[in-house]
C-alpha positions in Angstrom: 18.8 23.8 9.3 15.1 23.7 8.3 13.1 20.5 7.6 13.0 21.2 3.8 16.8 21.2 3.8 17.5 18.2 5.9 20.0 15.7 4.4 18.3 12.9 2.7 19.6 10.3 5.1 18.1 12.1 8.1 14.7 12.6 6.2 14.7 8.7 5.7 15.5 7.9 9.2 12.4 10.2 10.3 10.2 8.1 8.0 11.5 4.8 9.3 10.5 5.7 12.9 6.8 6.0 11.8 6.7 2.3 11.4 7.1 1.7 15.2 4.0 3.6 16.1 0.5 4.1 14.9 0.4 6.6 12.0 -2.0 9.5 11.5 -2.6 10.0 8.0 -4.8 12.5 6.2 -6.8 10.9 3.3 -7.9 13.7 0.9 -11.0 12.4 -0.8 -12.1 9.9 1.8 -15.6 9.6 0.3 -14.4 8.2 -2.9 -14.1 4.5 -3.6 -10.4 4.5 -3.3 -10.2 6.9 -0.5 -12.8 5.0 1.7 -11.1 1.7 1.3 -7.8 3.3 2.2 -9.3 4.8 5.3 -10.9 1.4 6.3 -7.6 -0.4 5.9 -5.7 2.3 7.8 -8.3 2.1 10.6 -8.0 -1.8 10.8 -4.2 -1.4 11.1 -4.9 0.9 14.2 -3.9 4.2 12.5 -5.7 7.3 13.1 -7.1 9.0 9.9 -8.3 12.5 9.1 -10.5 12.2 6.0 -11.5 15.3 3.9 -14.6 15.6 1.7 -16.4 18.7 0.4 -19.1 18.8 2.9 -18.5 17.1 6.3 -22.1 17.8 7.1 -23.4 15.4 4.3 -24.8 12.6 6.4 -25.2 10.4 3.3 -21.4 10.2 3.3 -20.4 10.8 6.9 -22.6 8.1 8.4 -21.3 5.2 6.3 -17.8 6.5 7.0 -18.2 6.8 10.8 -19.7 3.3 10.8 -16.2 1.8 9.7 -14.6 -0.3 12.3 -12.4 1.8 14.5 -13.9 5.1 13.2 -15.6 6.2 16.5 -12.3 6.4 18.2 -9.7 7.2 15.3 -11.6 8.8 12.2 -12.1 12.5 12.0 -13.9 14.0 9.1 -13.2 17.6 7.9 -14.8 19.7 5.1 -12.0 20.8 2.5 -12.2 21.8 -1.1 -9.2 21.4 -3.5 -10.2 24.7 -5.0 -9.4 26.3 -1.7 -5.9 24.8 -0.5 -6.0 26.8 2.9 -9.0 24.5 3.8 -6.9 21.7 4.1 -4.9 23.3 7.0 -7.1 21.9 9.7 -7.2 18.3 8.1 -3.5 18.2 7.8 -2.9 19.3 11.4 -1.4 16.4 13.4 -1.1 14.1 10.4 2.4 12.6 9.4 1.4 11.6 5.7 -0.9 12.6 3.0 -2.8 10.4 0.7 -4.2 12.2 -2.4 -7.4 10.4 -3.5 -9.4 13.4 -4.4 -8.5 13.9 -8.0 -10.6 11.7 -10.1 -10.7 12.1 -13.8 -12.6 15.2 -15.0 -14.7 13.7 -17.9 -16.8 16.6 -19.0 -16.4 20.5 -19.4 -18.8 22.5 -17.3 -21.3 22.7 -20.4 -21.5 18.9 -20.4 -19.2 18.4 -23.5 -17.2 15.2 -23.1 -13.6 15.9 -22.3 -12.1 14.2 -25.4 -14.5 16.1 -27.7 -13.0 19.5 -26.5 -10.4 21.5 -28.5 -6.9 21.8 -27.1 -7.6 25.1 -25.4 -10.8 24.1 -23.7 -9.3 20.7 -22.8 -6.4 22.3 -21.1 -8.6 24.9 -19.3 -11.3 22.5 -18.1 -9.4 19.3 -17.5 -5.6 19.3 -17.5 -4.9 22.6 -15.7 -7.4 22.1 -12.9 -6.1 18.7 -12.1 -2.4 19.9 -12.3 -3.2 22.9 -10.0 -5.1 21.0 -7.5 -2.3 18.4 -7.1 0.3 21.1 -6.6 -1.9 23.0 -4.1 -2.4 19.9 -2.0 1.3 19.0 -1.9 2.4 22.6 -1.2 -0.2 22.7 1.7 1.2 19.4 3.0 4.8 20.7 2.9 3.7 23.9 4.7 2.3 21.9 7.5 5.3 19.8 8.0 4.2 16.7 6.0 6.9 15.1 3.6 5.4 11.8 3.2 2.9 11.7 0.3 1.0 9.0 -1.7 -0.6 10.2 -4.9 -3.3 8.0 -6.7 -2.8 8.4 -10.4 -3.3 6.2 -13.4 -1.6 3.9 -15.8 -2.8 6.4 -18.5 0.5 8.4 -17.6 2.6 5.4 -18.4 1.4 4.9 -22.0 4.2 5.9 -24.4 3.7 5.8 -28.1 4.4 3.2 -29.6 3.5 1.0 -26.6 6.4 -1.3 -25.5 6.0 -5.1 -25.2 6.2 -5.0 -21.5 5.5 -1.7 -19.5 7.9 -0.6 -16.8 6.8 2.3 -14.5 10.3 3.6 -14.2 11.0 3.5 -18.0 7.8 4.5 -19.7 6.0 7.8 -19.5 3.2 9.2 -21.6 4.0 12.1 -23.9 1.9 14.8 -22.6 2.1 17.0 -25.8 0.8 13.9 -27.8 -2.0 13.3 -25.6 -3.1 16.9 -25.8 -2.6 17.0 -29.7 -4.7 14.0 -30.0 -7.5 15.3 -27.7 -6.9 12.6 -24.9 -7.5 15.0 -22.1 -8.7 12.5 -19.6 -5.3 10.8 -19.9 -3.4 14.1 -20.2 -4.6 15.3 -16.9 -3.1 12.3 -15.1 0.2 13.0 -16.9 0.2 16.5 -16.3 -0.6 16.0 -12.7 2.1 13.5 -12.1 4.7 15.6 -13.7 3.8 18.6 -11.6 3.8 16.5 -8.4 7.1 14.8 -9.1 8.8 18.1 -9.9 7.5 19.7 -6.7 8.4 16.7 -4.6 11.9 17.0 -5.9 12.1 20.7 -5.2 10.8 20.3 -1.6 12.6 17.0 -0.9 9.5 15.2 -0.2 8.9 11.4 -0.4 6.4 11.0 -3.1 5.0 7.4 -3.9 2.8 7.5 -7.1 0.3 4.5 -7.6 -0.4 4.0 -11.2 -4.1 2.6 -11.0 -6.2 1.0 -13.5 -9.9 0.6 -13.3 -11.0 0.1 -9.8 -13.5 -2.8 -9.5 -15.0 -4.3 -6.4 -17.3 -3.6 -3.6 -18.2 0.0 -2.6 -18.4 1.1 1.1 -21.1 3.9 0.7 -24.3 4.1 -1.3 -22.8 6.7 -3.6 -20.0 4.4 -4.7 -22.4 2.8 -7.4 -22.8 6.1 -9.0 -19.2 6.4 -10.3 -18.0 6.2 -13.8 -17.2 2.4 -13.7 -19.4 1.0 -10.9 -22.3 3.0 -12.1 -22.1 1.5 -15.5 -22.0 -2.0 -13.8 -24.9 -1.0 -11.7 -27.1 0.1 -14.6 -26.4 -3.1 -16.5 -27.7 -5.3 -13.7 -30.5 -3.0 -12.2 -31.7 -1.2 -15.3 -30.5 -3.6 -18.0 -28.7 -0.8 -19.8 -25.7 -1.8 -21.8 -22.2 -0.2 -21.1 -20.9 -1.1 -24.7 -23.2 -1.9 -27.6 -20.3 -4.0 -29.3 -17.7 -5.8 -27.5 -14.5 -3.7 -27.4 -11.6 -5.6 -29.0 -9.0 -4.6 -26.4 -8.1 -5.0 -22.7 -8.5 -3.1 -19.4 -6.3 -3.1 -16.5 -8.1 -3.6 -13.2 -7.5 -3.7 -9.6 -9.7 -4.5 -6.5 -10.0 -1.7 -4.2 -8.9 -3.6 -1.2 -5.7 -4.4 -3.2 -5.2 -0.8 -3.9 -5.5 0.2 -0.3 -3.0 -2.6 0.7 -0.4 -0.9 -1.9 -1.2 2.4 -0.4 -0.5 1.3 3.2 2.5 -0.7 2.4 4.0 2.3 0.7 3.4 4.4 3.7 5.0 1.8 6.0 8.1 1.2 3.8 10.6 4.2 4.1 12.5 3.0 1.0 9.5 3.2 -1.1 9.4 6.2 -3.6 8.6 6.9 -7.2 6.1 5.2 -9.4 4.4 1.8 -8.7 1.7 0.0 -11.0 -1.4 -0.5 -9.1 -3.1 -3.0 -11.2 -3.7 -6.8 -10.9 -3.3 -7.4 -14.5 -4.8 -6.5 -17.8 -7.8 -8.7 -19.2 -9.6 -8.8 -22.6 -13.0 -7.2 -22.6 -14.5 -10.5 -23.7 -13.1 -12.0 -20.4 -14.4 -9.2 -18.4 -17.8 -9.4 -19.9 -17.9 -13.2 -19.3 -17.6 -12.5 -15.7 -20.3 -9.7 -15.8 -22.6 -12.1 -17.6 -23.0 -14.1 -14.4 -24.8 -11.0 -12.8 -26.3 -8.8 -15.6 -29.2 -9.7 -18.0 -28.2 -10.9 -21.5 -29.8 -7.9 -23.1 -27.4 -5.6 -21.3 -24.3 -7.5 -22.7 -22.5 -6.4 -25.8 -22.5 -8.1 -29.1 -19.6 -10.5 -29.6 -16.6 -9.5 -31.6 -17.0 -10.7 -35.1 -15.5 -14.2 -35.9 -12.1 -14.0 -37.4 -11.2 -10.7 -35.7 -7.7 -10.6 -34.4 -7.7 -10.0 -30.6 -5.7 -6.8 -29.7 -2.8 -7.4 -27.5 -3.3 -7.4 -23.9 -1.2 -5.0 -21.9 1.8 -6.6 -20.2 3.6 -5.2 -17.1 6.7 -5.6 -15.2 5.4 -6.0 -11.7 8.6 -6.3 -9.8 8.2 -2.9 -8.0 4.4 -3.5 -7.3 5.2 -6.9 -5.6 7.9 -5.3 -3.4 5.0 -3.5 -1.9 2.0 -5.9 -1.7 1.0 -8.3 -4.5 -2.7 -8.2 -5.2 -4.8 -11.0 -3.8 -7.8 -10.6 -6.0 -8.4 -11.6 -9.6 -11.2 -10.8 -12.1 -13.8 -13.2 -10.7 -13.4 -11.7 -7.2 -13.5 -8.2 -8.5 -16.9 -8.6 -10.5 -18.5 -10.9 -7.9 -17.7 -8.7 -4.9 -19.1 -5.7 -6.5 -22.4 -7.4 -7.3 -22.7 -9.1 -4.0 -22.1 -5.7 -2.4 -24.9 -4.2 -4.6 -27.3 -7.1 -3.5 -26.5 -7.2 0.1 -25.8 -3.6 1.1 -27.7 -1.8 3.9 -27.7 1.6 5.2 -25.6 1.8 8.4 -26.9 3.5 11.5 -24.9 5.1 14.0 -26.9 4.9 17.4 -25.6 7.2 20.1 -22.8 8.8 18.0 -22.0 12.2 19.5 -20.7 14.5 16.8 -18.5 17.5 17.6 -15.8 19.7 16.5 -13.1 18.5 19.0 -12.5 14.8 19.5 -11.2 12.4 17.0 -14.0 10.3 15.6 -16.0 13.4 15.0 -17.1 15.4 12.1 -15.7 18.8 11.9 -18.2 21.2 10.3 
């Protein structure tokens, strides 16, 4: 009997055994904000980590990663590209779990047109299909390398039914992919399509798939490049350049999570063999006015949006059923901590230096070129 056809109870028993020893996980997309925090948390737990990034010779990324506590002994960095699934074979070797953190939202077409301004054909070609294909390729590569324990970082955009429910439940509420495509919501549609493809493939291959539906990730970076992302880049420009993110205060809410809390959810999902399926990965949803009230402690007044006109009825704040999330790891950080931690990191960060680090292709704690 092959591994792919093992009875479900035997598969679960094998997952449970990993709790009694240090795990070895592969974090695909280790140089991203989420991936770096997951790697740091895993190293702090005594685990071995293989991290992938497009170019493992890029010292602007490898040096900060190799400076993480425990990295010298238990972190291996490998070049891999989602456009070339075979490039993950080396990274997956020896790992017993895969964390997919390398599929951020595709926000523009190759010619620079914003994703949500594309027509349906272009939106599918440049945004939705690449994300779906990359996700399938990674899961297929994991399965071929004997890995059946997978965590996929996705988005609450795939849990946004129309009309919206009073309280969202991750097992009951799913986005309508055709509706998203029809209305040009290609950034959201790529998450929905990616998740559908991953779920079907996991069921076909009898893999344990945990999908974390994240909101906006807000908190300290671990690498200099982390203040260049979509969200943290906007917050950086507000404080450093006085450049507004929004000219007018949005009348709505945003769901947020601290990257440390997201990493805790990921590790908890890997440690609990009974964890499977979708889990919200947000602390809660806050009104934009509350978010900007915290940002105002760090950004100049000219960078803040104009207030919502008086008499405007506030849009409803998204509400969630967090029963499943809290069965893994309830978040510890609220909005004040998320904003303050980011800006304190921005003020205090220093370039890490690795004195005496020997880099080679063989030992753990090395960069594989």
